[in-house]
DONUKE-306669 format. One record per residue (C-alpha): residue number from 1; residue in three letters; x, y, z negated. Coordinates in pm, whole numbers, plus 50000, padded with zeros to 5 digits. Layout:
BEGIN
n, res, c1, c2, c3
NUM, ALA, X, Y, Z
...
END
This chain:
BEGIN
n, res, c1, c2, c3
1, MET, 88596, 06093, 07176
2, HIS, 88864, 06136, 07416
3, PRO, 88851, 06011, 07764
4, THR, 89189, 05778, 07724
5, TRP, 89109, 05609, 07402
6, PRO, 88883, 05311, 07554
7, ILE, 89202, 05245, 07771
8, VAL, 89418, 05264, 07481
9, CYS, 89244, 05025, 07260
10, MET, 89153, 04779, 07500
11, PRO, 89306, 04439, 07461
12, VAL, 89544, 04348, 07711
13, ASP, 89370, 04077, 07829
14, LYS, 89084, 04303, 07936
15, LEU, 89351, 04538, 08119
16, LEU, 89495, 04238, 08304
17, ASN, 89316, 03935, 08405
18, ARG, 89428, 03652, 08172
19, ASN, 89602, 03465, 08464
20, GLU, 89831, 03763, 08491
21, THR, 89919, 03775, 08105
22, ARG, 89978, 03418, 08120
23, SER, 90201, 03394, 08390
24, MET, 90371, 03722, 08225
25, ARG, 90419, 03495, 07909
26, ARG, 90595, 03226, 08074
27, GLU, 90831, 03412, 08263
28, ASN, 90926, 03652, 07941
29, PRO, 90903, 03430, 07660
30, PRO, 90950, 03586, 07327
31, GLN, 91320, 03535, 07224
32, LYS, 91398, 03336, 06910
33, GLY, 91653, 03358, 06720
34, PRO, 91912, 03635, 06691
35, VAL, 91964, 03896, 06945
36, PRO, 92265, 03768, 07166
37, GLU, 92574, 03994, 07025
38, ILE, 92780, 04215, 07249
39, LYS, 93136, 04228, 07159
40, PRO, 93254, 04588, 07100
41, PRO, 93520, 04706, 07301
42, ARG, 93900, 04763, 07203
43, VAL, 93970, 05138, 07180
44, ALA, 94355, 05249, 07184
45, ALA, 94465, 05384, 06842
46, ARG, 94500, 05779, 06868
47, ILE, 94755, 05764, 06602
48, LYS, 95141, 05695, 06703
49, ALA, 95238, 05459, 06418
50, ALA, 95070, 05206, 06232
51, PRO, 94896, 05323, 05936
52, LYS, 95131, 05290, 05623
53, ILE, 95017, 05191, 05291
54, ARG, 94919, 05530, 05048
55, GLN, 94910, 05708, 05323
56, ALA, 94535, 05926, 05399
57, TYR, 94392, 06016, 05728
58, TRP, 94074, 06096, 05875
59, CYS, 93834, 05811, 05965
60, ASP, 93549, 05834, 06231
61, PHE, 93267, 05590, 06037
62, PRO, 93017, 05459, 06231
63, ARG, 92719, 05678, 06285
64, ASP, 92458, 05427, 06253
65, ALA, 92551, 05344, 05892
66, GLN, 92305, 05314, 05642
67, LEU, 92282, 05471, 05291
68, PRO, 92496, 05365, 05061
69, GLU, 92743, 05310, 05309
70, MET, 92999, 05592, 05433
71, TRP, 92919, 05773, 05749
72, LYS, 93055, 06075, 05934
73, THR, 93410, 06177, 05980
74, ARG, 93601, 06164, 05642
75, PRO, 93922, 06150, 05514
76, VAL, 94059, 05800, 05376
77, LEU, 94325, 05631, 05153
78, VAL, 94526, 05331, 05341
79, LEU, 94514, 05027, 05068
80, SER, 94667, 04752, 05303
81, TYR, 95015, 04712, 05378
82, LYS, 95201, 04520, 05696
83, ASN, 94951, 04706, 05903
84, THR, 94969, 04768, 06303
85, LEU, 94797, 04973, 06550
86, PHE, 94564, 04676, 06691
87, GLY, 94487, 04501, 06364
88, PRO, 94246, 04571, 06090
89, CYS, 94305, 04826, 05801
90, LEU, 94186, 04838, 05471
91, VAL, 94048, 05189, 05369
92, ALA, 93869, 05362, 05050
93, PRO, 93700, 05691, 05161
94, PHE, 93739, 06010, 05025
95, SER, 93388, 06207, 04918
96, THR, 93373, 06582, 04844
97, ASP, 93048, 06525, 04688
98, PRO, 93109, 06539, 04289
99, GLN, 93160, 06201, 04159
100, ILE, 93092, 06310, 03801
101, GLY, 92936, 06002, 03649
102, ASN, 93105, 05757, 03891
103, PRO, 93294, 05497, 03704
104, TRP, 93432, 05363, 04029
105, ALA, 93568, 05739, 04147
106, LEU, 93878, 05909, 04068
107, PRO, 93985, 06270, 04126
108, ALA, 94233, 06303, 04393
109, SER, 94530, 06537, 04378
110, ILE, 94533, 06592, 04753
111, SER, 94261, 06836, 04881
112, PHE, 94119, 06827, 05196
113, ASP, 94024, 07113, 05399
114, GLY, 94070, 07323, 05052
115, ARG, 93781, 07118, 04848
116, LYS, 93823, 06903, 04561
117, THR, 93794, 06540, 04644
118, TRP, 93732, 06171, 04503
119, VAL, 93864, 05849, 04593
120, VAL, 93561, 05640, 04616
121, CYS, 93722, 05265, 04473
122, ASN, 93408, 05080, 04500
123, HIS, 93362, 05164, 04891
124, LEU, 93637, 04923, 05028
125, TYR, 93618, 04934, 05450
126, THR, 93821, 04701, 05687
127, VAL, 93848, 04962, 05991
128, ALA, 94035, 04973, 06384
129, PRO, 94357, 05191, 06324
130, SER, 94152, 05335, 06652
131, ARG, 93933, 05530, 06391
132, LEU, 94162, 05700, 06211
133, SER, 94346, 06068, 06321
134, THR, 94586, 06276, 06175
135, PHE, 94532, 06617, 05993
136, PRO, 94548, 06921, 06170
137, GLY, 94939, 07003, 06270
138, GLY, 94986, 06651, 06317
139, LYS, 94998, 06582, 05892
140, ILE, 94993, 06233, 05743
141, PRO, 94999, 06320, 05364
142, ARG, 95111, 06028, 05121
143, PHE, 95018, 05966, 04785
144, GLY, 95270, 05924, 04513
145, GLU, 95333, 05563, 04359
146, GLU, 95201, 05667, 04027
147, GLU, 94857, 05785, 04128
148, PHE, 94806, 05514, 04404
149, THR, 94880, 05306, 04121
150, ARG, 94574, 05428, 03928
151, ILE, 94383, 05403, 04238
152, LEU, 94488, 05053, 04281
153, ALA, 94399, 04969, 03944
154, LEU, 94052, 05070, 03978
155, VAL, 93981, 04886, 04273
156, LEU, 94121, 04578, 04138
157, GLN, 93863, 04641, 03829
158, TRP, 93607, 04676, 04041
159, MET, 93677, 04335, 04203
160, PRO, 93586, 04000, 04082
161, ARG, 93854, 03814, 03878
162, LEU, 93961, 03478, 03940
163, PRO, 93831, 03224, 03706
164, VAL, 94188, 03049, 03661
165, PRO, 94499, 03164, 03731
166, VAL, 94632, 03001, 04065
167, ALA, 94924, 03091, 04235
168, VAL, 94809, 03205, 04619
169, GLY, 95042, 02878, 04758
170, GLU, 94874, 02617, 04544
171, ALA, 94542, 02750, 04625
172, VAL, 94561, 02742, 04975
173, GLU, 94708, 02376, 04989
174, GLU, 94446, 02284, 04769
175, ALA, 94173, 02441, 05001
176, ASN, 94356, 02253, 05281
177, SER, 94333, 01938, 05102
178, ALA, 93990, 01950, 05043
179, VAL, 93937, 02048, 05417
180, ILE, 94127, 01744, 05539
181, ALA, 93940, 01517, 05254
182, GLY, 93606, 01638, 05420
183, LEU, 93716, 01566, 05748
184, VAL, 93843, 01207, 05679
185, ALA, 93528, 01152, 05472
186, GLU, 93312, 01264, 05780
187, LYS, 93494, 01036, 06008
188, THR, 93452, 00721, 05795
END
C-alpha cells in the first residue's frame, strides 16, 4: 500500500477538526442557482465596412463549441441585410467535409483554399462582425443572386412555417395588444 493513500482516503473531518470544517462551510456556502455571468467584451471589427448580404468572410467561431456546433475559423455566407459593424450578423457556415446525404447542404460555386465547399443551411449563427475577416488580399467574394436565392430557399425550407399567413405589421400589433391587455388585467 502506498504511504499517501491513507491520507488521501481519510474523510475531511478527520484531516481537519470538525469545528474548522463547519466554519469553512459557513464562510463559503455552496453557491445556489446559476453561476453569475460575466458580460463578454465588445471587440473592434477587423473589417472596414459593414458586412453585406451575399458576401463571404472568414469567421472565427468559438473554440469552446460542442459538436455538432461549428468551431474553428471557417468561411461563412452573410444572410442578413442592413448589417452594421457593431450589431449582430446572421451567417451560414461553409464546410469542406463532403456533405453527401445532407439534405440541408448545397455545393457552393466559390471554393476556398482551392477546396470544394458546401453551404450548411441548417447551421445558422448570429455572430459579431468582429469575428469576421476578409480573404487574403482583402478579397470579399459575393455570391450571385441566383445561387443565393437557392441557398435562402433551402434555409427557409428548414425553418418552421407560420401556421396562418399574417402580415408582419398585423402580427406585431396583435402581440402588442395582447401584452397591453395582460398588463391591464394584472392591475385590476
